[in-house]
C-alpha angles and dihedrals in degrees: 000000000000093000124122089245091057091048091052090048092051092046090055090050089054091055093045097047112040115193095236114067130163109242131155113253130194113208116224132200092226133041122325103214122199113196129195115198127219129264118299092001119140115264115280132053097314115197090343087083085078087066100039092050090054092048090051089058094045095043110037114211094036125134138186138211131187125238110248107229140118096256082206129160103188110354127063095040100321132272100298093053091046089054091047090054090049093051091047093051094043093052090046090053091050092049093045093051096047091045091053101037104031124189093358090066115126112177131184123190123207130182139173123203107318086010088060088055088051094052098045091045090052087059101036109019126226144206111318091354132131117269111276122246115290132239090266089069099038097088091060096056100093101166140007124193121180129177127201091353110183088216092058109139122197121234099040121131091233094053114119131187128036104288116141099185131059125246130268091264098032116183127241145156121026092348094058090044090053093047089053090060085070092048095119093060101037134089116180111193120205134154130209113265091028104146094213110035099028102031087241137144106256130081086177089065090047091053090050096056097095099044091044095054101025095107098045092043091051090051090049092050092046092051089061095052 
């Protein structure tokens, strides 16, 4: 991931996917939810729709949109490039919404698996990743819920679930410190034995992260509206 080839690939992605794109935005009175699906899932919100649908009931006037990215592991430029594209699109959606809707903007970020990696990197950056969102956008991020995030790191105040080990790409240093500045609006859900977020032995547990925590996550997000 740190190789010169990877760096060149990601540099090419930066040129191909500028952060500012012109896209039509509809402002909503509730929460504007941006959802990043997990690896190899079909385009759309994936299982995160279980959460966004509940929030729409709890917070009338809310809407959701999916991050447009490959969610690939091996094909389409490999995992790091897929994450890069996801971060780029997520940040563009945040920028576009705030630009269109101004001080009334209330944004919630959701991510499952690779999508959790996307959303936490959008806030805190990472190795060979785009710059995270700036302080100008911070006030509009009202809630963040990630499930089975490979960058899950034990011992954080925003950890949720019963995991006792960190994820396969656990976060540290300046990136972890920056993510902690969002601690009051984040919940990172991870269960013991999850192969991805807890370096465990069960993909079944990993796949169950969203349905297990969908209700409590929706209530958390709604509480921040």
